[in-house]
C-alpha positions in Angstrom: 111.1 165.1 128.0 111.6 161.3 128.1 114.9 159.5 127.8 114.9 156.3 125.6 117.0 153.2 126.3 119.6 154.1 123.6 120.4 157.3 125.4 121.2 155.7 128.7 122.7 152.4 127.5 126.0 151.5 129.0 128.2 148.5 128.3 127.2 145.3 130.2 129.8 143.1 131.8 133.4 143.5 132.5 136.1 144.9 130.2 137.9 142.0 128.7 139.8 143.5 125.7 140.5 147.0 124.4 142.4 147.9 121.2 142.4 150.4 118.4 141.1 149.5 114.9 144.3 149.9 112.9 145.1 150.2 109.3 145.4 146.4 108.9 141.7 146.1 109.7 140.2 148.4 107.1 138.7 147.9 103.7 139.3 150.2 100.7 136.6 152.7 102.0 138.4 153.2 105.3 135.8 151.2 107.4 136.9 148.3 109.5 136.0 144.8 108.2 133.1 143.2 110.0 135.1 140.0 110.1 137.9 141.7 112.0 135.4 142.9 114.6 133.9 139.4 114.8 137.3 137.9 115.5 137.9 140.4 118.3 134.5 139.5 119.8 135.5 135.9 119.9 138.9 136.7 121.3 137.3 138.7 124.1 135.1 135.7 124.9 138.2 133.4 124.9 140.0 135.7 127.3 137.1 135.8 129.7 136.6 132.0 129.4 140.3 131.3 130.0 140.1 133.3 133.2 136.9 131.4 134.3 138.4 128.0 133.3 141.8 128.8 134.7 143.4 127.5 131.6 143.0 126.5 128.0 139.6 126.8 126.3 138.2 126.3 122.8 135.4 128.0 121.0 132.4 125.7 120.4 130.0 128.1 118.8 129.5 131.8 117.9 125.9 133.1 117.8 124.4 135.5 115.4 125.8 139.0 115.4 124.7 142.3 113.8 126.6 145.5 113.3 124.9 148.6 114.6 127.2 151.2 112.9 130.4 151.3 110.8 133.7 151.5 112.6 136.3 153.9 111.3 140.1 153.3 111.4 141.4 154.6 114.7 138.3 153.8 116.7 139.2 152.4 120.1 137.1 149.3 120.6 136.2 148.0 124.0 134.8 144.5 124.5 132.7 143.7 127.5 131.9 140.2 128.5 129.6 138.5 131.0 129.0 134.8 131.7 125.4 134.0 130.9 125.5 130.3 131.7 128.0 128.0 133.3 127.9 124.3 132.7 130.1 121.4 133.8 132.7 122.1 131.2 131.4 125.0 129.1 130.6 128.7 129.4 128.1 130.7 127.4 129.4 134.3 127.3 127.7 137.4 126.0 130.1 140.0 124.5 129.4 143.6 123.4 131.7 145.8 121.4 131.7 149.5 122.1 133.6 152.0 120.0 135.0 155.5 120.7 135.8 157.3 117.4 138.9 159.4 117.0 136.6 162.5 116.8 136.0 162.1 120.6 132.2 161.4 120.4 130.7 159.3 123.2 131.2 155.5 122.9 128.5 153.7 121.0 127.6 150.0 120.8 129.0 148.5 117.6 128.1 144.8 117.9 127.2 142.0 120.2 127.0 138.2 120.2 127.3 135.1 122.4 129.9 132.5 122.3 130.1 129.0 123.9 133.6 128.1 125.1 134.6 124.7 126.5 137.5 124.0 128.9 140.1 121.7 127.6 143.2 120.0 129.0 146.7 120.1 127.5 145.9 117.2 125.2 142.8 119.0 123.8 140.2 116.9 125.7 137.2 118.4 127.4 137.7 118.9 131.1 135.6 120.2 134.0 135.6 123.8 135.0 137.0 124.6 138.4 134.5 125.0 141.1 133.3 128.5 141.8 134.2 130.0 145.2 
């Protein structure tokens, strides 16, 4: 018996955001809006970028995303991020959304994308990222 990649897949990166998909996020069929999930993906990237930048950041771009499975109301979504590229003032961050349904099934990958965030100063101008230790 062989095990395929989907059977051993685990989230990549560090947990940056975790929240339930509540009633405010569902459509008339009881599934969570893709746009709501997309906004949480970007929020998770902003959280990670803010930590890396030690301050304010702004989203420059959001890459393509696809949705692997529908998300039901009550699903606990976990967003895992990892810095893919670090520039002088910007970060490219990969984010994956994993969901655990209320029925207790094992977590499954829901979506993924990459975002580019830029560090900005209090006046909204681009600034350098702090040096890595």
